[in-house]
C-alpha positions as CSV (number, residue, x, y, z in Angstrom):
1,M,41.8,-97.9,-9.6
2,F,41.9,-101.6,-8.8
3,I,40.2,-101.1,-5.4
4,R,37.4,-99.4,-7.0
5,S,36.9,-101.8,-9.7
6,L,37.2,-104.6,-7.0
7,V,34.5,-102.9,-4.9
8,C,32.3,-102.5,-7.9
9,A,32.6,-106.2,-8.9
10,I,31.7,-107.3,-5.4
11,F,28.8,-104.8,-5.3
12,F,27.5,-106.0,-8.7
13,C,27.6,-109.8,-7.7
14,T,26.0,-108.9,-4.2
15,L,23.1,-107.0,-5.8
16,V,22.6,-108.4,-9.1
17,A,24.2,-111.8,-10.2
18,C,24.1,-113.4,-7.0
19,Q,20.6,-112.8,-5.6
20,S,19.0,-115.4,-3.3
21,T,15.9,-116.7,-4.5
22,K,12.7,-115.4,-2.8
23,R,8.9,-115.8,-2.9
24,T,7.0,-112.9,-4.7
25,S,3.7,-113.3,-2.9
26,A,2.8,-114.1,0.8
27,I,1.7,-117.5,2.1
28,T,-0.6,-116.8,5.0
29,T,-1.2,-120.2,6.3
30,V,0.2,-121.2,9.8
31,Y,1.2,-124.9,9.4
32,D,1.2,-127.1,12.4
33,S,3.4,-130.0,11.4
34,I,6.5,-130.4,9.2
35,G,4.5,-133.2,7.2
36,A,1.8,-130.6,6.2
37,A,4.5,-128.0,5.4
38,A,6.5,-130.4,3.2
39,T,3.4,-131.6,1.3
40,E,1.4,-128.2,1.0
41,V,4.2,-125.6,0.1
42,N,5.8,-125.7,-3.2
43,P,9.7,-125.7,-3.1
44,L,11.4,-122.5,-3.6
45,V,14.4,-124.2,-5.2
46,S,15.3,-127.6,-6.6
47,L,18.7,-128.8,-5.3
48,T,21.4,-130.0,-7.9
49,Y,24.2,-132.2,-6.9
50,G,27.4,-130.3,-6.4
51,K,25.7,-127.0,-6.6
52,G,24.6,-124.5,-3.6
53,E,21.4,-123.0,-3.7
54,R,20.7,-119.6,-1.7
55,F,17.3,-118.6,-0.7
56,L,15.7,-116.1,1.4
57,I,13.4,-116.5,4.5
58,Q,11.5,-113.4,4.8
59,E,9.2,-111.9,7.2
60,G,5.6,-111.6,5.8
61,V,6.2,-113.6,2.7
62,S,7.6,-117.0,3.6
63,P,5.3,-119.6,5.0
64,R,4.9,-120.1,8.8
65,I,4.8,-122.9,11.1
66,K,4.0,-123.5,14.9
67,L,5.4,-126.9,16.2
68,K,3.4,-128.6,19.0
69,L,6.3,-128.1,21.5
70,E,7.2,-124.5,20.7
71,K,5.6,-121.2,21.9
72,E,6.9,-119.2,18.7
73,I,5.7,-119.1,15.2
74,D,8.4,-119.4,12.8
75,Y,9.2,-118.7,9.1
76,F,10.2,-121.6,6.9
77,E,11.1,-122.4,3.3
78,V,11.3,-125.7,1.4
79,A,13.9,-127.1,-1.1
80,S,13.3,-130.2,-3.3
81,V,15.7,-132.9,-4.3
82,E,15.3,-135.8,-6.7
83,G,16.6,-139.0,-5.1
84,K,17.1,-142.5,-6.4
85,K,16.6,-145.5,-4.2
86,G,19.9,-146.4,-2.5
87,Q,21.7,-143.2,-3.6
88,A,23.6,-141.7,-0.8
89,F,23.1,-138.0,0.1
90,N,24.8,-135.3,2.1
91,L,22.9,-132.2,2.3
92,E,24.3,-129.2,4.2
93,V,22.2,-126.3,5.4
94,S,24.0,-123.1,6.4
95,A,22.8,-119.7,7.4
96,L,24.4,-116.8,5.9
97,C,25.5,-113.6,8.2
98,D,23.5,-110.3,7.1
99,C,26.8,-108.3,7.9
100,V,26.1,-105.1,5.9
101,G,27.2,-102.1,7.9
102,V,26.9,-102.4,11.7
103,R,24.0,-105.0,11.5
104,K,25.3,-108.5,12.3
105,W,22.8,-111.3,12.4
106,G,21.9,-114.5,11.0
107,V,19.3,-117.4,11.2
108,I,19.5,-120.4,13.6
109,P,18.3,-123.1,11.2
110,N,16.4,-126.3,11.9
111,S,15.8,-128.7,9.1
112,F,14.0,-131.7,8.2
113,L,14.3,-134.0,5.1
114,I,11.1,-135.5,4.0
115,S,10.6,-138.4,1.9
116,P,8.0,-138.7,-1.0
117,D,5.8,-140.7,1.3
118,G,5.9,-138.1,4.1
119,Q,8.5,-139.8,6.4
120,Q,11.4,-137.9,7.9
121,I,14.6,-139.6,6.7
122,G,18.4,-139.4,7.3
123,V,20.7,-138.6,10.1
124,T,20.6,-134.9,11.1
125,K,23.6,-133.3,12.9
126,N,24.1,-129.9,13.9
127,T,27.9,-129.1,12.9
128,A,27.6,-125.6,14.3
129,I,25.0,-123.1,15.5
130,D,24.2,-122.1,12.2
131,Q,24.9,-125.3,10.1
132,I,23.0,-128.7,9.8
133,R,24.1,-131.7,7.7
134,H,21.7,-134.5,6.6
135,T,23.3,-137.8,5.6
136,G,21.9,-141.2,4.5
137,N,20.6,-143.1,1.7
138,F,17.5,-142.3,-0.1
139,P,14.9,-145.2,0.5
140,M,12.9,-144.9,-2.7
141,D,12.8,-143.0,-6.2
142,G,11.1,-139.6,-5.9
143,R,11.0,-136.1,-4.9
144,Y,12.2,-135.3,-1.3
145,K,11.4,-132.0,0.5
146,L,14.0,-130.1,2.8
147,V,12.0,-128.0,5.2
148,V,14.2,-125.3,6.6
149,I,12.8,-123.3,9.6
150,A,14.3,-120.1,10.9
151,K,14.1,-120.3,14.7
152,S,12.7,-117.0,16.2
153,K,13.0,-118.5,19.7
154,Y,16.5,-117.3,20.0
155,T,16.1,-113.8,18.5
156,G,18.4,-111.2,19.8
157,Q,20.7,-113.7,21.6
158,K,24.5,-113.5,20.6
159,I,25.5,-116.1,18.2
160,G,29.2,-115.4,17.7
161,D,31.4,-112.5,16.7
162,V,32.4,-110.8,13.4
163,K,35.7,-109.6,13.1
164,G,37.2,-107.0,10.8
165,Y,40.0,-104.3,10.5
166,L,39.9,-100.7,10.1
167,P,42.2,-98.8,7.7
168,N,44.7,-97.9,10.5
169,S,45.0,-101.8,11.1
170,T,42.6,-101.7,14.4
171,T,40.9,-105.0,14.9
172,V,37.1,-104.5,15.5
173,S,34.8,-107.2,16.9
174,L,31.0,-106.9,16.6
175,P,28.6,-109.3,18.1
176,A,26.5,-111.5,15.7
177,T,22.9,-112.1,16.8
178,A,19.9,-114.4,15.9
179,H,17.4,-113.2,13.6
180,P,14.1,-114.7,12.8
181,T,14.6,-114.2,8.9
182,G,17.6,-114.4,6.6
183,T,19.3,-116.2,4.0
184,I,20.1,-119.7,3.8
185,I,22.4,-121.7,1.4
186,V,22.0,-125.6,1.0
187,W,24.4,-127.8,-0.7
188,W,24.2,-131.3,-2.1
189,L,27.6,-132.9,-1.5
190,D,29.5,-136.1,-1.4
191,N,29.4,-138.2,1.6
């Protein structure tokens, strides 16, 4: 009975209480710069200090971007954060694995923090293939935009392994691959 209750609780959290934020109507424009994307696209979520925000980058609904040096058109989303001049920030962007059933895939994210005057700010560091950290101090008061791009360039390439166990204690390992859409979580943390 306990296991059935636990499974039901996890199922409820996954499908009802813990949904990712997503757009309800498509944006058809293909943007050609990070600045235009940050300026013209309304943020899907607003970040709050100490809290993680999940959102979905989805095919056919999320806005698209084609950067000058890239061949692919990628989907992206925008988050906003209210910053005060001199305030330290540490924004962590992570892709979550879509690991339902045999399907194991995730986004390889690329992200840019844009100031209210349209400048890219902060130090950006990839901490893993599916994680990026932005750190620094806000140069002015205002609303900053975090543009998170799901890189389609790597679609289908192996990005890791997902390990698990079968009921008879057999270890199972399935490859996780890159996918052009998926779930992102962004945290605003202490430096």
